[in-house]
N, C-alpha and C positions, 0 to 999 in steps of 0.2 A: 812904905806900901804900911798903913796902919795895921794894927792885929785882926780889927772886922774882916779889911779887904784881903787879911793874908787867910785867914780862915775860910773866905769862903773862896777863896782862888784854891785852897786843899779841897776844898769839899768838891769842888769843883770836878779838879783834878786827879781826884780820885776816887770820889761817888762815894764816902766814908757817912753822911750823915743819914738818917730818918725822918727825919724830920721838913713837915711841911708845914704850909698856913692854913693854921684851922678856914672855913670858908667863911666862920661869924667873923673872923678877923681883920675890922677895920679899923685896928691902930695903922699911925702910922712908918715907915719904916728907923723911925732913927731910935721910938717909942717901942719896935716890938722888938729886937736882941736879934744877934746874928742866925739863930737858927730862920727866922722870918726874911733877915735879908733874904738869905740863898735861898730860898723858896721863892720871894720876888724879883731873883736873881736869874733862876734857873726856869723861871714862866717867859722872864723875856728871852732866852737862850732858846726855849721849844719854838718850832715853826704855828703856824698861823693853824693845821690844821688841829696838832696835839693841842695847840693849848682851847681851842674852840670843846672839842672832846671830853679835855676833863674840867671846865666848864658847865658843860652838861651831865658830867658822870657826876661830881659833885650838887649838883642838885638833887640826884638820887640818892645813890646815896647820905643826904639829910634826911629823910625819910625814910627808907629801907635798910635795915640793915639785912646779909645774906643769913638763909637756914641753914642753921648747924646742924652735920653729922649726927648722929646715932653714938654716944659717948664720948663726946667732941672734947674732950680734954685727956683722950689718950692718941688724937690728930693731930696730923705736923700741916701746917700749914704753910705760903708757902704766893708772893705775889710777886706781880711783873708791871712797872710802872710808863707813864708818860716819859717823864723825864732824867731813869736812869737806865744804862745799857744793860742790866745783870738780875736775877729772879734773886730774891730774896728769902728766903728758904728756915726749915730749922727752927720754925714758929711751932710756937701753940697759945693758949687764949683759956682762963681756967673761969669767964663767967660770958657769958652774951654781952655783956656792955664791955667789956674789952673789946670784940672785935669791934662794934659801933666803932667806938672811939677811933678805934685803927684806923675802918674802913672813909671816914667821916673827915681822920686829918689825916692821913695818907693819898686815897684819892688811887688810887689801881688803875691800870686799862685790867687786868687778866688775876682773875683767885683761883687757887688753886688749896684743896685737903688731901691727905694721903688714902688711898683703899687701908691703908692696912692701918692695925691699931696697934701705939707700941705704948713700952714701961715709962721712956724717956721721950718723948715726943720730941723738943727741944732741942737733945742734944745733938753734936753738930757734927757724927758721927754716925754713918747705919747700925755703925754695929755696938756701937753703944745703946743707939735709940734702942736694944732690945727688942725684938718683934715679937709681939701678940699673934697674927693674926690678919687677915686681908678679908675683903668683899673681893665675891668673883664678880667682875667686870667685862663687860663685854662694850666696845663701841666700830659705832661707824660712822664714818666721815665720808663727804662728798667726792676724797682726791682719789676715792681706788677707780669711780664710777667710769667705764669706756664714755671715752666724747664728753667730759666732763668740763672741757674748756670753752665747745661750745654748746652747752646750757646756759641759761638765767637761774641766778640766787634761787628762783623759786619751782626751779625744772629740778633744779638739784635736789633741793629738798623734800619734789614731793617724792623718786626715785628711792632716794635715800632713806623714807619715811617707810615708801612698798616696801624697802628689807628689812626696816628696823619689825614691821607686822608681823613677815615672817619665823623672821629669828624669835621671838616673842611667840607667838603660837604655833608654828611647829615642833620648835627643840626644848624652851625653858619648857614652858607653861605645860607643851606638850613628851617629847620622847623625855625631857627631863623630871618632868612631873613633880617642878617649883608650883605654889599658888598665886594668884596675883599679890595675896601682901604681902609675898617676901620677893618679886621682882618689881622693882621700882625704877622708873624710866625720867629721863630728866633729856631736853631739850637743850643739846651743847650751848649754845649763843651762838653758833657759829655757820658749820655745813653737815651739824647731824646732830646723833641723838646717842646715850650713852644708855646701858639698863644693868642695876645693881641688882645681883641677888646678895643676900643679911638670913642666911642660915648660920646655927652654928657647922653642921654637917660642910659648910663647904669653905669656912674660914677657916681651918689648919690644912687646907691641900698645899700642896709644894708648887714652884714650875711646871714640875714632869709632868704632874696628873693635870690640869689647866687645858696646859698643850693638848692631852690628849682627849681632852675635851671640845680643846679645837679644831683638833682632826675630824673628831665624830660628825661638826656640826656644818667642817666643811669637804665632809668625803673622802678627806687624804684617806690613802693607802685603804680605801672601799677594796674588798675583795668580790669581785665580778662572782665567783663561784661560787663565793659564800650564799648571795645572796641566787640566783639559781639555779642548782647545784647541779652533776649531769647524775640521772637518773639509770644505771646500767641494765639491762635485763637480756638474756641468754636469750636468744633469738633461733638458733640452729645448731648442730654438733655435726661434727666432720670428719671419717676417719681416714688417717693419715696413717703414713710406714711407721712415724718414732709415736704414734695416740693415737689421740682424740682432741681437735681443735675445738674450741668450742667457742662459734660467733654472736659477740655481743652486738646491742644498740645501743647508744650512747644519746640519749635526749634529753637536754633544757626541763628540770620543773621550774615552775610557777609560784611564789609564793603566798600561805594561802590567805584568806578575808580576813583569817584571823591572829594573821601574824604582827611584832610588831617593831617602832625606829624603821632602820632603813630599806627592812624584806618585805614591810608595807608599804612605803613610802615608791616606791620601785613597780611594784606590783600597781600601784594605782599611775604612776609615771606608764608603765607600759602598756596601762589601757587605755588611755589616751594615742602613746605612739599609736599601737594596732586599728583607733578608729582614725586617725590622720589616715596611715596609708587606705583605711577604707572608701574615706568618706575625700581624698583630692588625689590630683592627679602626680604622675611622673615629677613632672619638674619642681612641684612644688613640695613633693615629698623630700628631696636630693637640697632642695632650698632649703630646707623647715632644719634639715638631719648633717649637717656639713662632710660627717663623720662617712657618709655612704658618697659624698662628692664624686668621688673614679669610679662607683660601679656603674655597670651599665645599664642602658635603660631595660635589658631586655630581662637583667636579673631582676632589678628592681619590682619590674610590672608583674614575674610570676610570681613575687612574693604577695605582694597586692590580693590577686587571683587566688592566690593558697589563703589569704587573710579573710577573703570574700566570705568565701566555702565553711570558713573554724572559728570566723570572729566569737560566737556563742558558746563553743563547746574547750576554746582555751580555757577560759577560769571557771568553768564547771569545775574541770578536774584538773586542773590545775597546775597543767605538762604541755609544754611543748611538740609531743611525740609527731602527732595531726602532721606538720610541718617541715619538709624539706629540710636538709643542713646546713643547705646553702640559707636558708630561709631565718633557720634557729640562729648561727650562725651570725646576720645581717642584723634580727633585732638585740638579739648580744651587746653587738661592738656600737649601737645607738645608744643601747640603754645606759652602757659603761662611759662615751665619749662626749654625746653629749645630752645625756640626760641627766643623768646626776648630776652635773653641776649644775644645774638649772633648779634642781628641786635641794640643790644646799643651802644651807645658811650662808652670808661674806660677816666674816670675825675679825678684827684689826688684829690677828695673832699674836705680836710683841708686847698690846696692853693687858692682852687676858694674862696673857704668861706669867704677866709681871708681877711679883706681890709687892713691889713698894711703890709702888705708884699715886703720883698726886693728879688729880682729877679737877673740872670744872666744880665752884663751888657754888649750886645753887645757891639762888637769889639775889647771886653778884653779872652785872655786866661784863658783855662782853669785848673787849679791845676793839676789835676788830671787825664788830659789825654792830655796837653800840645795845644789843639785843638782849632779853634779860633770859637769862642760866635758867630754865623751864621746868618743875617739877608734872610732873601730867601720869596720868593712870591708862592701865590700855586703852576704856573704853576713848577715852578725850584724842591720844595718840590716832586714833582712825583716820578723826577728819582735823587735828592738829595744824594747821596756820603761822607759821613762826611772825611772819611779817602783816599780819592781823592782830594774831595772840600774844606775841614773848613785844614787841612793845611798851616799852614802861610808861605809866603817866605823863609824868613828871616831864618828861620831851612834852614843848609846848608846843601848838600851828603855827606860830609864832611865825614870818616868813625872814627867813634865813637867804644869803647872798654865797650861791657858790657859783664856781666852774668848771662845766663839764668835763674830764679825759677824755670821755668818748660819748656818740648820742648813748641813750637806751633807755627803756621802759620800766617803768616800777611800779609798783600796783602794791599799795599798802595802807594799813589803818580806813580800805574802804575809799582810798582816791586812789586814781591812774592819776601816770606823770610823761608823758616823752618829752626827754629833754636834753637839750644842745645843746654845749656853748657858756655862756654868764648868763645865769638862770636864778630866781626866791621859790625855794620852796619849805615850804614847813619843818622848824627846826625834830623833828621826830625824824624827820627823811633828811636831810643835810645830817642828820648825824651817821643814819644807815650808810648814806655814798660815799661818806669821806671818811666811815673807817673803812668801808672796803676798796676802798682808795678808787673810788670809780668818778671820784667831782675833790676837788680845792676850794677848801674856803677861802670868803671874798670874790672879787671882782681881779680877775690876772689883769684886767685894763687900768683899773684903779690899785693895784699893787705896781704897776712898772711905773706911774707915771709920780709915786712915790720914791719910786726910788732913783728917779730923776731929780727928783729939790732935793737928794741927800747927793 
C-alpha cells in the first residue's frame, strides 16, 4: 500500500482529516494532493442522496455566508458534515472571511454557534473556555406537537408558528416586557422557530433562573388559590356551650381588570369559560372542558343556569359570591386543569435552561430540509411560510429525477406537486424531499439496472 493510499485509508477509518476539495478545484486527483484524494474518495463512498445534497449546498455557500452573531469572536462554532459522523466543534473565527472560506471548503450539512460568550471559545474543554454570559433562548419544535406524525410538514409549521406568536406576544413582549428589538426570531430551517433575547439583563442568568422563566411561561406550579383567592366573610355567630362560634362564608375572588400577568390572563380565560357555559349546551361544555366530564349533567346544568343569571355581575364585582359552592368549585377546577394549560406558552425547557448551548447559525442551510435558517422580525412571523420564503434562490428549477418513498403532496415556491414513484421535480423541491427522506435521488429502476451491470 503506497503512502498516499495508506493515509487515505487512515483518514477514512479515523475521520481525522478536516479538508474537502474546494468547489472550484478542477485539478485531477494526481495534481491535487492527498487532501483532495480524500475528498474524492469520501464523495465516492457517500450515497447518492448525500452527494446530491452536498452539491446543492456547495452552490449555496459559493455565494452566501452565514450571518455572524454579535461579538462572534467570543462564540464557539460547531458543524456536522455529509461525509463524517461526528460533530466538529470548539472552533472560532476571527474574521467573516474565515467563516466564508470554511463553509465553501467544508460544505457542512448543519452549522451551529454558541448562545454563550467565552473568553476562549476555541478551548477544547468547557472549563477552559471561561463562560462570560449567554443569550436567553426559546426553542419551539414540532416534535412536541400532539399528532405531529399525522401532520404534513406545512401543517406542523403552521401550528408551531402560532405557538411562537403566542410565546412572543403574550410572554416575551407582554409579561416579561422585552422590546421588539431585543427579541430576535429565527426560522430554524427544520421544524420550528427560535427566539433569542439579547440584553445585558439576561446575559448573566444561571440555569436556575432560566428554568424559573420556563415555569412561568408554561404555568408550572401555578397556584390556583393565588389566582382565585378565598374571601372569608363572617355571616353569623352562634352561641354554644363553650363560647361563640362564627360562621364564615368562603367565596372565590376574581382578579380585577387592572391585574397583570397570569392573574389577568386567567380572568380573561374565565370570561371565555362563562360565555361558553351561557352560549352552548351541556354536551358541548363537557366536551370542551374534559376536567368535568365526570360531573353529572344536572350539576353542569345548574351551573349554566346560575351563570346565565349572574354573568354581568361576576366581573363587575370581581367575586363569585353570587354562585353556589359547587359552581365555584367547578369553575376553579376548569381553570386549573383545562384553561391554564391552553393559556400557557410552549417552551423546550432543556434548551432555555442550558447556558452553554449550540444553536442553528442564521444564514446557513439545514441538512434535513435544505431550507435557509432565516432571521425574521415579529411582523414577518405572522405570515411566514418557510416553503415559500426560506428556499434558497441558488437551487434551480432544473428537473431532477427522484424516487418517492411514499406518495406525497407538496406546495413549494408557488408550485403544487402530487408525487409518487419515479418522477421529476425542480431541483429546489428535490433538495427538500431528499433532505426530509421523503425521496431518493435518481430512479430506483435505473439504479437496479446499473447494479446488474456490475
